[in-house]
N, C-alpha and C positions, 0 to 999 in steps of 0.2 A: 304702610301703605309702599311702592314700588311700583318698576318700570319696569318692562322685561325688552333686550336688545336680544337679536338673534346674530350670531358671526355664521360666516362661511367656514369655519378654520376651527381648532384649536384656540383658545386663549393662551399665549404666552404673556402677558403684563397689563396691570389696569393699574395706573396713578395717578393720581390727584395731583394738578396745579397744588403751588407752593400757595396760595391764594385761594383757589376751590371754585373757580366758578368755568374750570375744563377739566377733564379728566380724559387722560390718553389710554387709548389699548391696544395692542396689538391683534390683527386680523377686522376685517370691513362689515362695520353694522347695518343692521336692518331693526330700525327701529316702527314696530307695529301701531295701529291704530289712530290716532290722530298728530303721530309725528312722520318724518322723515323717512323712506324708506329707499334704500340703494342693493345694487347686487353687481361684484364685480367676477368677472369669469376664472375658473383655475384657478389656482390653489394661493390661496391668500394671508400666508404665515408669514410674507414680508409685508404687507401692507399696514398701515397705522391710521386707524381708525380714530377724528380727533371731535369728542361732544363739548357744546358748550350747556351754561347752565340756563335754563328758561328764563326771564323774570319776567317776561312779557305777562303773565297771569298772575294773580293773586293764587297763594297758597300752590306755588308751583318751585319750592325751592330746592324738591329733589328730582325736577324734572330735568333732562337733559338732550337737546337736539342733536343732530347729525351736523358738527361744524365744518370739519374737511378730513378728507382722505389721501393719504398719497404714499406710493413704494419707495418704503425704505433701501431696501437693499435687493441684487441680483443675485441667482443663482453663480457660485464659482469653482471654479475647476484648484486645484493645487498641484499643477504638473511634475511639479521636483518630487510630492509623497503619494502621485496618482489618485487624490485624496477628492472627492466632492465638498463642496462646501454648501451649507443648505443655507436658502435665503431667509431663514426661521429668523424671527426676534429673541434675541434671551432676556436681555433686559432694555429698558426705557426710562432715563431721568430727565427730570426737568431742570434749566437751569435760571436761577433768581432773574425776574424781568426789571430790564432796567428801562426798557423802554415800550413803546406800544406793541413790538413784536415778542416773541415768544421764541425761544430759544429752547432744544430738548438734545440730549445722547441716545442715541439706538447704536445695538451693536446684536451681530449674530454672533456667530464661533468663533470667527477670526477678525472681522471688520468692524470698526466704532465710525458712525459718525454724528458731525453736529448738523444740526436742520433749523434752520431760522423758520418761522412761521409770520406772515403779517398778510396787514389786509391793504386789498386797493380798490380805493372809488372812482378812481378817475386815471384821463390817458390823456397822454400831447397829441395833440393834431398841427396837422399846419408845418409840416417840414418843408425843407427849402429842395432836398435831392430826393424825397423818396414821398409816392402819393400818397391818399389813403391804405390801400390796397397791403403797404409795403416795399410796391416795387420800385423799381430805380427810375426817376424821372430823367430826361432827355436835357442833361446842360446847358446845349440852345435853344432851348424850350424855357429856360428859364430868366425870365425880364428883370423879377423883381424879388428884392429881400425879403422873406416873409418869418415874422414869430412866431412860433410855437407857443399854444395858448392849450390850458389844462381844459379839458370838456368832461363833467361827469357823466359816467357808466357803473354797472352795475354790481354791484360787489363781489369782488373776488378774490381768495387766499390763494396765499402763495407758498407754496414749500419748496423750499431752496437750499444744497446740501451747500454749507460753509466749509466745513472743513472735513476732512477723510482722514484715520487714523488707522494706516496698516501694517500687517509684514512686522507686528511686535510681540505677536504670541504661536508659541510651539502647540498649547493644546486650547481645548474650547474655554472661550472668556462664560464666564458663569457669574460676574457683576461689575457693575460698572459705579462708581460715587462721586459726587462731586463736593470739590474742600468746600469750605466755607469761608478761605480767600478769594472763592469766585473767579477764581484764575487757572487754578489746577483741575484733574480729578485723576482718580486712580480706577484702573482694570485690571481684573484678576483673572489668572486660570487655575489648573490644576493644582502647578506647581509653582508659578511664578503670578508678581504683583507688579505693577507697572505704576511708573508716576508721569501724566502728559502736563503739558503746558498747553492750554484751547487754544491757542495762537501758533503750535509747532505741531507738524505734522508728522515730521520724518526722525523724531528720536525721541526716544521718552527712557527714564532711568531707572530700570530694573531695584527694586525698595525692598523685595522680598524674595528670596530665591531656595526652595525646600529638595530641587534634585538634588539624588545623593550620585555619587558618582557610578552606581553602579544603579542600575533601576533594579535590580533583584534586589535590594537591598531598602526599599520602597514600600515605608511602612503606614501612609498619609498620607491623604490630597487637602490642598485647599476648597473650601464646597462655599465660602462665601466672604466678603469683606465690606467694611464701609466706616466711611471717615466721622469721626468724633462732630456734631455739631455748631462748637463753637469752637474748637481746638484746632488751628489747622493741622497743627502737629504730630498729632495722633490720630491713629485708625487701629481698627479689631478686624481680624480675621478667625473664621472657624474651623475645624479639620474634620474630618473622616471617623474621629477617633473623641469625636464629642469634647475637643479643647478648643476654647477659645484668647488666644495671644493679643495680648493690648500693647502697640508700638507706639515708641516717640522717634519723629525722624531726626529731631535735635540731638541723639543721641551718636547717628550713625550715616553714613550715608545708607550703607547696606544694612536692613534691618536683621539679621540674623541672630540676634538676642533680643527677647522681647524684655517690657518696660514689666507685665505683668502676665499672668498668668491663670487662667481661670478652670478649674475641674474639679466636678463635683466627684471625690470619693466612692465607688462602687461596693455595692455587696457583694460580699461572695457567696452567700447564701442564694439570689436570685439571677447568677449568670448561670450564661445557655448560649446556644452556638446562634443565636441570635442577638448575642450583647452586643455586641462591636455595630450590629450593623444600624440595630435600632437609636445608635445614643448617636450616631453621625448626624451632625449641626447641619441642616440644611436653609436655615435662616438664622441671619444675626441683625437687627436694629435699637440704634437707640433710640432713647427715651428724648423729646423734644428737652427738655433742662438737659439734657447731656448726663446726668447723676445717673441714668440705671442703664443698662442694656438687655434686649430678651432675646431668648435663642430658641431656636425650634429644630425639636428633634421628632422622632418617627411618633414616639404616642405621648411627649408632652411639651407644653412650653413653659420655660424657665423666665426669673428675672432676675438677673444679678445689679448690686450694687458697686461702682466701681473702687469703690474702698475693702471691698473684700472680696479675695478672689478666692475661700477658703469651698465656698459652695451657694447656691443659690440663695435668694430672701424668699422666692418665693415658686413655687412648683406647680403649675395649674395640668391636670391629666386633659388629655384632650380625646382619646377612646384607649381608656385602659383596659376596655372590655373583650379589644382587639390580642389583649396579648396572647389569648388561647388560639388563636387562630394565625397566630406566626407561621404555622409553617405552609399554609397554604396561601399566606400572603406571599410565603420566598418561592411556593412556586410558579404563583402567576406574575411576578416581580412587582407586584404592588406595595412592596416594601424597601421600595427602591425610588417609590413618589418621595418627591420634593416641596414639602409647603411653607408657601410662607406665612407670614406675622405683620401684624401691625398694631401702633398703637392711636389710641385718638388724640382728640387736641391736646387734650389736661393731661395726657398719660394717666388717667385713671384708671382705665381701660382697654381690654384688649383680643385682637381677634384673629382667628385663624381658622383653615379650614380643616375639614375631613370628605369619609363618604356619604354615599347615596343624596351627594347634595347637601348637605349638612354645616353648617357652620358655628364654631361657639363662641362665643364674649364670656370675659371673666372681668368683675365688678372688682377692682385690686381694694376699693377702701371698703366696700360693704361686704368681702368676699363671697361672694354669689357669683353664679355661673349659668348659662341657658346655652343650650342647643337650638337651633333654627335651623328651618329648613329653603331652601332656595329652587320656586318652583313655579311654573306659570299662573297656577290657581294662587297662589300669594302673591303675586305682582301684581294684580288690578286695584283698581284706583280705592283707597279706603279699605284695601283689605289688611287684616293685622297679619299681623307673624307669630301663631301658636306653636309653645315651649315642645318640643319633639322628647320622647327619653326614648332609650333602649333596652331592651329585655334581655339579660345572660341566662335569667331562667327558665324552666318550663311550663311554670304559668304566666300570662301578660294581661295587661290589662286592655280595654279596647282605645285608649289612646298611644298607646307603646307599641315598637317596633323589635321584632326578635333581629338578635344577630346574626341568626342564620339566615337572613330575609334581605341585611345588608347591598346594595347594590354599589360592588367597587370599581363600575365603570364609571359611575358617576362621582365625579370627587372635582370637589374644591381644593384648588389649589394655590391663587391667587386672590388677596382680599385687599383692599385699600377702604382707609379712615378717610373721611374729608379733614382738612387741616383746623376750622371753627365750628363748623356745624356738626348735630347728629345725622350726619349723609356715611352713609357707606357703600360701595362695589363690591359686588362677589361675584365671580369670574368661574362656570359651571362649564369644564368641558368648552364648549362651544356656544353658549349664553354668555350675555351680563347681564346680571339686575343691581338693579341700585334703590336703595331703601333708606329711604328717612321716619325720622322720630315720628308718632302720629300728630297729626294739626287738629286741635280741638274745633 
């Protein structure tokens, strides 16, 4: 079963909170049927939609209501380079919750912001120098000293920017990752990775720099980066050449030499014009245990053991049937789409998106996989998702879809899995779908 939320713009990201009761997404959400509905005029790529899990009704594990929205970034202009900086959000990352408030990092192409989300259901009244409307009182009419008191009010959710980290990236930011020490985080662009302290906004430390002295010698760019979930000194970053480098910050201040290098040997017989493009890694994620990491290239998901650099321990084909369509996918630029991937809470399954609003789930223990479709029909209450199959031959069965009939404008780039429950969030273009396992 699932719920469907329509957004007024493309969804840039969707991320569950560490404990799971919240999910945050870039774009304003409108929840239909029995849920709240809302709309912001204009472009909404810069807005963060905040959903809270509905626990007021039985069998409501997978139901999320709109909790809050706020505008994260404004459009900016780089006058030095005569470059417009879009307000769209590239990444959102939660910080571990320390008190009643929630903190998260959001970034566009250049600027990273730390946001505090808090609730307020009381307000102070009875000030001496101000009346109830906030206007200053005449000092000559104040004859007695009043002690302000707290009065109950309607619940209000406030989003306030606590830090702004800017002017550190020359190229577009593609990744942010919070360290397990809860004090630092990294941000990565095409050629550099910077290390920040959450309390210091005016400087950062450059820990990776792959920019060559002559830009004509540039052969690869950084595509994703992430900290290890338990070892605060270890991080990985992937490249457009399909390689992954694991670095240890204890070895040197500038990690220009990696500690481990992960690369799968290429089969010379299968090399083609598109080989380098489809081998580019669009996402890298550590498992919750920290033993494995998962990478996503254009056609497959690979699981790597950190103790074995020579080849992945698992390779899951996402849409191998598109290999014969690479030429047309190159012409319409779909071959450059950046798909994300995610683990379930126990690291026993992985999920990633595909075209035609399909998404793929792989059971690592049972060695099984399934293709599911996110659509409005499937998001009705108590509706079950039926496996879908793509046919590459001339004759197809009734429940199969031909590879020539796939809609490449409908794509699922962002997926998220609840950290403890079997609830998933799937972002399909400008729609957000939340599904859960069937309740008896």
